[in-house]
N, C-alpha and C positions, 0 to 999 in steps of 0.2 A: 600548941600545934600550928597556929597561924604564923607564929614567928619562925618555926622550923621550915615551913613551906616557903616563906619569903626568903630565908637564908639559902635554901636549896636552889632557888631561882637565880641567886647571884653566883653560887658555886658551880652549878652545872656548866655554864659556858667556859669557865676556867678549866674544868676537867676535860671538856671537849677539845680545847686548844692544846692541852698537854698531851692528849692521846694523838692528835694530829701530828704534833711535833715528833712524838715517839715513832709513829708510823713512817714518817719521812726518814728519820734517822736510821731505823732498821732497814728500810728499803735501800738507802744509800750504802749502808755497810754490806748488805747482801749483794748488791751489784759490784761493789769494790772487791768483795771476796771472790765473785765469779770471774772478774777480770784478772785478778792476781793468780787464781788457780789456772786459768787458761794460759797465761803467760808462762807460768812455771812448767806447765805441761808441754808447751811448744819447745821450750829450751831443753827440758829433760829428755823428751822423745825425739828431738831434732826434727820437728815437723811443723806444719802450719795449722793454726787453730783459728776458728771464726766464732765470735760471740755475737749472737743476734738478739735484737730487741723487737718485741711485738706488743702492741696494745690491743686488747680485745674488749668487747662489750661485757660489762660486769653482769648484765642480765642474760647473756646468751647461754643457751643450753647446749649448743654445739661448739666444741673447742675450735679456736682459730677464727671466730667471727670478729672481724675488725670493729672497733668501737672505742669506748672510753671506760676507764674504771679499773682495769687490771693490766698490769705490765708483766709480760712473760719474757724470761731470759733463757736462751738455749745456747749450748756450745758444742761444736763438732770439730773433729780434727781430720787431716788428710791421712788416709789409711796407710799409704806407702811413703809418706814423708815429703812428697812433691807438692807443688803448688796446685796441681790438678786443673788449672785453667790457663788459657793463653792470655797474657796481659794485653796483647795487641787486639784481642777480640774476646773480651770477657763475657761469660755466660753463666747461667745457673750452675752451681756445683753439683756434679753427678752424685746421687745418693749412694750408689754402690762403691764409691771411693771415699766415703766418710764413715767415721766412727764417733759415737757420742762421747763427750768428755765427762759429762755428769748429767744428773737428772734436771729436768726443766725447773726453773725457779719462778714461782708465781707470786706477784706482789699485789694484793688486793688494796682497794681504795687508793690507787696511785695512777698518775697520768704522766706520760712523757711530754716534756715541755721544752720548747726552744726559747731560751732566755736571751736578753740583750747581753752583749759581750761585756766581760769585766774590764776594768781600767788597767789592770796589770800593775797597780801601784802599791799593793799591800797583800795582806793575808785573808781579809774578809770576803764575803760573798760578792759584794759589788766591786771589790778591788782585786778579785781573783785574776789569774793569768788570762790574757786575751786570746780568744779563738779567732781563726781567720775565716769568719763567715759561717753560714749554716751548713756548708759542706763539711765542716769539721765538728758538727754537733749532731746529736741524736735527740730529736724532740718531736713536736707536733707540726712543724713546718713541713709542707709536702716534699720539699727537696732536702730536708734535714737528714743527713746521714744515709741518704739513699745509696744502697749497695749495687754495684754493677755485677756482683756475683752472689745473688740470693741463694739460700739453701732451705731445705725442708727437713724437719725432725719433729717427732712426736705430735703430728697433726697440725703443726704450725709452719707456715712459710715465712721465713725471716728475710725481709727486704731491707732492713737497716742493720748493719753489722760492723764490727771492728775485727780486723785481721791481725794476728800475731805471727811473725815469722820465727824460724829457729833461733834467731839472735834475740828474740824478745821485743823486737820493734813493733810498734802499733801503727797500723794504717787504717784510715777510715773507709776508703771506697773500694778496697780489695782489688785494685787494678794495677798495682805496681807503680803508681805515680809517686812523686816526691813526698817525703814524710812531712806531716804537719807537726809543729812544735808541741801542740796540745790538742787533744780531742775531748769532747764533753758530752755527758749524758745528763739531761735535765729532768728533775722530778718535782711534781706538784701534787698535793693531796686531791682526792676525788671523793664525791659522795654518789654512790650508785653509778649511773651512766653520765655524770656531769663533773667536769673539772671544778674544783673549789677555787675559783679565781680570786676570791676575797682573802683567802688564807695566805698569810705571809710566811708560813713555815715551809720553805722550799729548800731544795738542795741541788748542787751540781757536782757530779762525779767526773773528775778530770784524769786523763792518762797522758803522760808525756810520750811523744812519738818515738824518740830514740831509746830512752832508758826504760820506757814502759812503767814508770812510777805512777801509782794511783793515789789520788788525794781527794778528800771530800770537803766541799765548801757549803756551809749552812748559813741561812739568813735567820 
């Protein structure tokens, strides 16, 4: 019995690490799927679609309470196919002009993270394509991915979002500015209301601006 208990002490951390890696992988694929679905919807319906990202407190009893530990993804589309905002003076998207694209996606034990840019020299996480600053990223930096046209759906106000136009092009700030070569959503594991900063199992989901291609990079 003593030997079994000792062995379990060695094995438990390994299983914890495996579970963390699996959680990040699933979250990355869920986000990639939401982005690909939004882009396909924008092209098929000849409309504009916005995919928003919100992180709420894992311990909150009221949905939409900002914090750490649960990432929520929501997608809405323009009801009449127009941009529904003035690029010269962007503002919150009017709720009566929006339709939901799908149900909210909630990713537990996950934290939005702004990572250092990749080197653009290869295919791994550290060598992934380079983003042009935090304005092209969605993470925990205050300015990271901040949208000029926030929207509300399902009790959540999304202030960080990616816009897809009818051609399938992805824009980060929803204000009609020049396309970024690539935009990125960073994911880091969390335990309860705290980001697991020691965990090396992280992921970056990238979308190319013009083609709208989605790719996942894991460490």
